[in-house]
Each structure stands twice: as C-alpha cells, then as structure tokens.
N, C-alpha and C positions, 0 to 999 in steps of 0.2 A: 893662170886660168881662173875664171870666176865661176866655175861650175857650181859651187855650194854656197855662195854668199847669200843667196836668197832664202836659205833653209834655216828658219829660227829653231827647228827641232834637231839640228845637227844629224840630219839623215832619217829621223823618225817620221817626217812628213811624207816620206816615199816608201811607206811600209808595204803597200800593195800595188806592185807594178813598177815600171822603169821610171827613171828620173827624166822629166819631160819639160822642164822649164828653164834649163840652163843653156849656156852658150853652145854646148855640145849638140843640143837639138837643133838650134839654128844652123850650125855648121853642117849637120847631117842634111837638112832641108836644102841648103844652099849647094852643096857638092855632090850629093849621092842621088838625087832624083832629077829626072829630066823635066823639060818645060811642060809637057802635057800633064805630068803628075803634079807639078807645082800648081798649075791652073785648077786641077780638080781638088787639091788639098785646100787652096784658097776658098773654093766654093763650099767645101765641107765646114771650114771655119766660119763662113758666112751664115750658114743655115742651121747648124746644130748648136745647141746650148753647150757652152764650154763647161767643162768640169774637171776636177783633179783626176789624174791618172788615166784619162781618156783622150785629152786633147792637149796639144795638137797631134794629129795622126802622123805616123811615121811614113807611110807609103799607101798606094792605092792598089788593091787587089783585083785580079780578074779570074783567078782559079785557085782551087785548093784541091790536092789529091794526094793520097797516101800520106807521107811525112812532110809534104812540101806545101808551102804557100807560093804563088807566083804573082808578081805585080803586073801591071799593065805595060811596063817597060820591058818585061821578060825576065826580070831578076827573080831567082828562086831562092827561098829560105827554107832550110830545114827548121821545122817549127817545134822547139822544146818548151813551148808555152801552151798554146792551143786553148786558153781559158779552161783548161781541164775537161774539154768535151770530146777529145779526140782519141779515146781509148782504142777504137778500131780504125784510127786514121781518118783522113778526110775523103769524103765521097766514095766510101767502100762500095764496090759494085753491087753487092748483095743488099746493102742498105738502100742504095739508090733505086734498085729494081723493086724492092719491096714497097717502098714509099710510092713509087710511080704506079705500081699496081693498085695500091689503096685509094689513089687519087681517081682511079677509074671506077671506084665502088663508093663506099661511105666516106665522105669527106669530113663530116661533122656530126657529132652526137649531141643533141641538146639535152639539158639537164632533165632528170626524171625518166630518161630512157637510158637503156645500156646497149651494148654492142658485143659481138662475139669476140672481136680482136681485144678489147679491154679486158674481157673476162680471161681469155687465154694468157694475156700478159700478166695479169694478177696471179693466175695459177703458176705460171712459169717463175715469176720472181719470187714467190714464197717458197718454191720448191728448194731454194737455196738457203733460207733462213731456218733457224732452229725450230723444232716443234713447239707450237703455241705462239710463235711469233709470225702470225699468218693473216693479219688484217691490214689492209692498206687503204690509203686515200692518194689520189693523183692530183697534181697541180702543175702548172706550166713552168714554175721556176723554184730554185732552191730557197730563196728568202721566204716564199709562201709556205714551203714545207716546214721551215722553222716556225712560222706563225701557227700552223696547225698543231706542231708538237707542243708548243707552249700552251695553246688552248686546251688540248687534251690532257696535259699534265695538271693544269688547274681543275679540270673537271674530275679527274681521277683522284686526286689527293685533297681537294677542297683547300689547297694552299696556293698562294699567289706568287711566292718568292722563288727566285732562281739563283743558283750559284753558277758562275762561269769563270773562265780564265782571263786575266789581262792578256792582251795582245792577240786574242782569238778573233777570227772573222767568221760571222755567221750569215752574212748577207747585207744588203744595203737598204732594205726597208726600215721604217722608223723603229718598229718593234725589234728588228734584227740588230740594228746598231745599238739599241738599248741593251741588249744582252750580250753583244760583242764587247771586245776589249781593245780595239784599236782606236786610239784617240782621235786620229784624223777624221774619221767618220762621224764623230760626235761634235766637231767644231761648228759653231754658229747655229747649232740645232736647238739650243735652249733646253727646257725640261724634257727629259726622256721618260720612258716607261718606268714607273717605280717598281721597287721590290727586287732589284738586281744586286747581288753581292759578288763582287769579283775577287778572286784569289790569285796569287802568283802561281804560274805553271811550273811543272817539273821540267827542268832544262838541263841538258848535259853540258852546254857551253854558254857561259854567261848566266845572269839572273841571281837572285838572292838565294836560291835553292840549288845552285849549280852542283851537280854531282851528289845531291842529298835529297833523294825521293822520300825518304823516311820523314824528314822535316816537312816536305810538301804534303804528305799525307796527314801528318799531325796537324797542320794549318787547316786542311780541309775538315777534319774531325772537329777541331775547335769551333769552326764556323757553324757546322751542322748541329753540334751539341748546344749552341748558344741561341738558336733561333727556331722555334717550333713551326714558323710560318714557310719555312723552306720546303718546297715540294718537288723541286727538280734540280738536278745537276747537268748542265748543258756543256758538252766539250767536243772538240774535234779529236777523234781517236788518235790521229797524228795530225799535228799542225802543218798544214799544207804550205803556207807562204814561205816559211824558212826552214821547213823540214825538221821539226822538233818531234823526236820519237821516244815517248815514255817506255819503260820496261814493263814486261808482263807482271812483275811483282807490284808495280804501282797500280796498274789497272785492276788487277785482282784485289788489291787492298781498297781501292776506290769503290769497287763493286760491292765489297762487304760493307763498307761504310754506308752506302746508299741503302742496302738492305737493313742495316742496324737502325737507321733513322727514319725509315719509311719514305725515302727520297727516290723518285724515278731518275734512272740514268738515261739521258737522251744523247745519243751519239751522232755527231754531224759528220757524215762521209760523203757529202755532196761532191767535193772534188776528188776524192781518192778511192771510192769504191769501184768495183767491177774490174778487178784484176791488176790495178797499178802496183799493189804491194805484193803481188804473187798470190794473193787470196782474192776470192771474190769480194769479201769485205774485210777491211783492216781489223776489225775487232777479233777475227778469227786467229790473228797472230798472237793474241794475248789471253786466249782461253776464258773469255768473258762473253756475256750476252747483254745487249741493251734492252731497255724497256720500250724505247721508241728509237727508231733508226731513220735518219733523214738522208735521202738520196736525191741526186740530180745531176746536172752537167752532162756527163757522158751517157746518161740513160737515154738520151735522145739521139744517140748515134752521131753526134757531131752536126746534125742537120735540123732536128726539131726540138724546140724547147720542151722539156719534159722533166718532171721531178716527182717525188713520192715520199710518203712515210710508211713504215711498216711497224706495226705494234702488236701488242698481246691480245689474244682472243678474249681474255676477261675484261678487257677495256672496251669491248663492244657493247656498251650499255648507255649510250648517249644519243639515241636516235632523235631526241627532242632538241638537240643543240646542233647548230650549223657550224661544224668544226672546220669545214673547208668552204663549200659552197662556191666553187670556182667555175667559171663559164666552160672552161675546157677540162672539166675533171674527169672525163671519160673519153678523151680525144682518140679517135680511131688512128690518126696519123702518129701521135705520140706513143700509142700503145704498140703499133707496128714497129716503131722505131726501137722501143725498149725490148720487145720480143726478138726482134732481129739481132740487136746487140748481144743478147744472151746466147743466141744460136751461133753467131760468129765466134765468140769467145770459146764456146765449146768446140766447134768444128775445127777452128785453127789452133786448138791447144794453146791458147795464150797464156794460161796460168803457168803451165810448164815452161813456156818460152820466156816469160818474164823472170822466172827464178834463175834461169841460165844467163839472161842479160844482166841480172843483179850481180852475179859473180864477175862478169866482164867489167861492168861499171865500176865495181868496188875495187878491183885490181888496178884499173886505169886511174881512177881519181886518187886513190891512196898513193900511187906512184907520183902524181903531180903534187900532192901535198908534201911529200918528202923532198920534192925538187924545188918548189917555189915558196920562199918565205911569206909571200903575200897571203898565202892560204893558211888561215888559222885553224880551220876545222873542216872536215868533210863528214857528212852524215847522210844516210839514206837507206832505202829498202826498195826492192823491186826496180821499177823505172821512175822513182821519185828521189832525187838527190839535191842536197844543198851544199854549196861551197862557200863558206863564210871567209871573207877577206879582211885582214887586219894589217895595219902599218907596223905593228909589233906584237909578236906572239906572247910576250910576257904581260903587257899591259892591255892587250886586246883592243886597242883603239880601233874603231871601225874605219876601213879604207874605202870611203864612199866615193871619192873622186876616181880612184883606181877601178872600182867596180864599173863605174860609168864608162870609163875609157875602154875597159875590156868588153863591155856590151857593145858599144858602137863599132869597135873593131871587128867583133864577130858578126854583126849585122852586115858590115861591108863585105864580109867574105861568105855570107849566105847562111848564118846561123842565128836564129832568133830564140830568146829565152827571157825570163822575167827576172828583174832585180827586186828582191824583197828586203825589207828592214834597212835599206840604203846600201847594204854591203853583202848581201847573200845572193849569189847566183843560183837560181833555181832551175833545175833541169827536169823537165817532165815531157818526154817524147811520146808519140803514139806507141802503144803496145805492139803494133804491127811493124814497127820500124825493123829494117834489116840490119844484120851485123855490119854489113859494108856502110850503111848510112850512119850507124853509131860510131864507127871508126872514123868516118869523115868528119862528124861533128866534134869529136874529141880532138882531132888533129887541128881543126879551126880554133878550138878553144886553147889548145896547147900553144899555137903560134901567137895568139893574142897575149898570153902570159909572157912569152918570149920577148914580145915587143915592148912590154911594160918594164923589162929588166927586173923581173920578180924572182930570179934565181936565188936560192938560199945560199 
C-alpha cells in the first residue's frame, strides 16, 4: 500500500481531519459510492477551490437528523465528528421549530440596533458563567471570536505578545493560525502575526513533558518571567483534536502564574463547551476561571453559524475601540439558536446524561485497549474520546496506515469520525445519542480492529 508515501511529515500533515490524498481515498470513491454520487463529487471538485483536509469529499449528503448523516444513495453514518457543532444532534425538532418561528419575525438586525432575542440570549448565556464574567460579544464563527479575544487582551493589558501551545488549533484565519500551533496551517503563509511565543503543552502520552506537568508549568513561568510584553496566555482548556487533558493541578498552577505576571488567561472552548465534558464549560472541571472565554460551533445548534466571547465586567471600558464590529454581531437567528441550545441541554438533562455515557465509554474503550495491541492510549472525558494507535507500545511509533484502514472500514459500515495527528481516532458523538447507538458505534469500531488483526 502506498497510503503514506506522499506524507513528508510522517503523519503530521494530517493533524486536523482524516487522511484524504492516499490511494485509500481513491478506492473509497471507486468502490463505495454510486454513479450519481460520483457525478456530483466530480462537480464539487470542479467548482470549489481545493484545500487540505476538505477535498476531495467523501460522499454527498441529503439529510442529517439526530446522530445520523444520510447520503443521497441512502447510506447512513453515525456521526462521531460533526465538526463539533452537534451537541444536541442534527435537526433537533425544537431547534428547527424555533428557527422557523424566528424566520417569520425578525430575520436580521443591522448594526447599531439590538433585538430582544439577542438580549435574552446574552442574559441566558451569562447565567452559566461565574459572577463578573458577564460581558459578551457575538460573532458568526470561532476564528473571529479568537480575534476579538486577542484585540481585547491587547487593549486591557497594553501588551501585544501572546503565549500559546504548540499543536494547538484556534481557527483558520491569519491571526488565528498565527497564534495556533499546528504547523500545517502555517505552510506557505509567509510572515505571520508577530509577538507569539509557543511552548510545549502538558501531555500525558508523548511529548517532551510526558507525564511531567510540573516541568511544563516551570517552562511556562520561565517564558512569562522573561518577557514583560506578554499580555495573554491562549489555550484550549482540553485539546480537542487528539483529546489531550491536563490535570486540575496544571490548570490551577497556570491560572496562578497568569495572575502573578499580569497575564490574561484566554480559554478556547469553541469545540468542547456546552456539555461535551459533562460540564457546561470544560474549565469547570479544573476549578479555574478564564479572563476571556471563546465559544462557538455548537452554540448555533448545528444549524446557524454562531460564536461568542464572554469576558469580565471590568474590561468593559473600550467603547472607543471596534473590538468586533461584525455584520451579524446581534443575529436574531444565531441568538435564537444559542438560546434554544441552552434550553435543550437543560430540559433533556444532557449534562447528567453525558456523565453516565462517560462511564460507559470509559469501560468499553479501556476493554478495547487491553484487547488490541494497536491501541497505545485511550483518553477522554464525557463524550470526547481519543484512541491513539501505535505499531509498538514501547516505542510508540504512530500507526498511521492502520488508523486510515480502520477509518475506512468504519465508514463502510456506517460510522464516521475524525483521524487527528495521523494516528488518533477522535470520537465525538452528539450528546443526545442513545445508548443503543453508542453500542452500535463501538461494535462497528471493534469489528474494524478485528479486521486489522490488532489483537494483543
């Protein structure tokens, strides 16, 4: 198989998304889609600008509902990826009804005007955040939320430099890739935004600080103590792509260092907020508070693009600066989507459900870990899990070809997920998923491992 011969990064060029330029993708398009689908995929390839990790497409969809995507040929996929927008599943009836109702009323709110739905949404959203973390700005996408946070941090501190983690992802805009740490997004881009200091992240499996968070904190303090121009520390509370989860001790230490050196803590929870970890926000797991919280993706209920930042009351002193200034900054549709999302989470008791699902997933995946030598590590919380595949548990060499093989085998049998870092199967189902659907997905995954002869 020549699956990986194109990859000069030995798997690192596929850090965000599945492997999509190998012979396996060609085999999938040849054998697993019908003629109508092939024709539409060819048209898609003809009209849309090609880009890494998005093209060529896998299939053509006609419907999405609950935990499933459905193609025009009638194939159904349990979606354990969802671009992290499907906290309440796809096409939730209450969400659809609320948005349809809003379409019969105010469909757009021009800047310098407000509307009742936006105000209700802001009030509801900040009812979940700590006292004093109660000022918001809305924007259509997560990358723009990061932009607002960076501008606000500069205004608050008077300092332009930012510390961030290597291998972090904060969006695809030029400023977002400048502060992000995934090298693939920086290729061919030339000079990026200056003033970014990247540090190694705390990682439990791999990395130079593997299992040594004290050293990771020591490195962070070293950087903060040496540069008085650093005004912000930007980080994913939990790294979403390959599910890296620091301890409470690390985050509490980092929070103390930010306070010590006068640095704002910006937490990026764009993909993982709103219940995925069993808490409304992931930072609640660690006993800390951010100075600026970035939200998005699921905030729009899987239908409407919607994002936001939430920040401190005392930072509300820059009325003379356009921190956001986005056309849809008080979108009635986006606000209704966000408001309805929060109502569904409450009404369906999804936070409690996710904690129960976490125990089920932990038991099932740890059992697979013991069974299959191909699995080097399993890590997760709530309904966010990563399965890291290795060819050897001692050397931890990445099993990139095997990850791709398992991914396509699962796709054939109706389970879709993302491969991150070339060898990590990331499982991120809707929070509304039924136990029966979870069991079905794990059965498909288990069968795929059996087919690769991965038994320990």
